[in-house]
N, C-alpha and C positions, 0 to 999 in steps of 0.2 A: 802744137797748133801753128806756131811760127814757122816751123820747118815745112809743114804742109802748104801754108800760104806761099812761102818762097818757092817751093817745088812747083806749085801750080802756076805761079806767075812766070817763073823762068822757063818752064816747059812751054807755056802758051805764047809768051811775048818775047822771050830772049832766044829760044831755039826753034820756035814755031813748029814744034813736033818733029823736026828734021834732025838728021845726023849732024854732029859737030866734029869737024876734023881738026885735030891738033897738029897735023903734019906727020906725026909718027904713029898716031892711033886715031881712029874715028869712033866717037861715042854715039850711041843712039840718043835721041833727044831726051828720053826718060832717064837715061843714065847720067847724062850731062847735068840735067836739072837736079838730080839727086846729089851730085857732088857740089853744085853751087849751094844748095840748101845746107849741106854739111858744113861748108866753109863759113857760112853765116851763123848757123846755130851753135856750133861748137863752143866758141868763147862765151856767148850769151848763156848757153846751157850750163857751162861750168860755174859761172858767177851766180846764177840763180840757184843752182844746187848747193853751192858752198855757203852762200849767205842767207838763203831763204828756206829751202827745203830741209837741208841737213846741217843747219847752223850749230847744232849741239856737238858735232864732231870736233875733237881736239887734235886730230892728226895734222901734221905739217902740211902746209898748202902745196908744196912741190910734190909731195907724195900723193896727195889727193888729185892733183893735176895729172900726174903720170898714170895713175889708176883710172881716172876718168877718161883719159885719152885712149887707153887700152880697151876699155869697154866700148867707147864710141867707135873705134876702128872695127871691133867685132860687130857692133850694131850696123855700121855702114856696110860691111861685107854681107851680113844677113839680109839687110834691106835690098842691096844690089842683087843678090841671088834670087830673092823672092820676086823682085820686080821683073827680072829676066824670065822667070818661070811664068808669072801671070801674063806679062805683055807678049813675050815672044813665043811661048809654047801654048798658052791657053787663050791667047788673043783677047785678053781683057783690056779695056781702055786704060791708058797709063795713069790717069788721075784716080780712077776707081781702084786700080791696083795699088797705088800709093796709100790710099785710105786703108785698105786691107792690111798691107805690110806694116804700116805705122801702128795699127792696133796690136799686132803681134810683137813688134819690136819694143813698143813702149812698156809693155808688161815685163818683158825680159830686162830692159834697161833699168827700170825702177828697182827691181829686185837686186840686180847686180850692183847698182850704185849704192843702195842701202846696205847691202851685206858685204861690199868689198871696198868701193872707192871712198865712201864717207862713213865707214863702220865706226860705231861708238863702242869703245872697249868696255868690258865688264867693270873695270876700275872706274871709268867715267860714270857709269850707271850707279855704282855704289856711292859715289860722291854726291850725286844729286839727291839721294834719299836721305 
């Protein structure tokens, strides 16, 4: 939800729906807003996942962070590609496109984080019982 709010605000008020030129590359407004959203939500998402959602994982924090980062990069790429398809090919409004892509990416992300980044080993499960 935070990512969508940041995406919407940055698309509307920071980039005004226009292209953003870095000098060496120009991002479309919807792509630039996606990267701003990623930069803000990555650290918040990791801490929420580690300490709230998957707090029963006993894996070392640096391993969790590395795995979380790998999944997030994949999610970012998937989100970026889906946005490009919806906005640039199908001419869907960028904010509606982000809603659709977030619905797809969130399902994948949760399953990947649960089964990879913050996986609880069988030994940990046996110790709980």
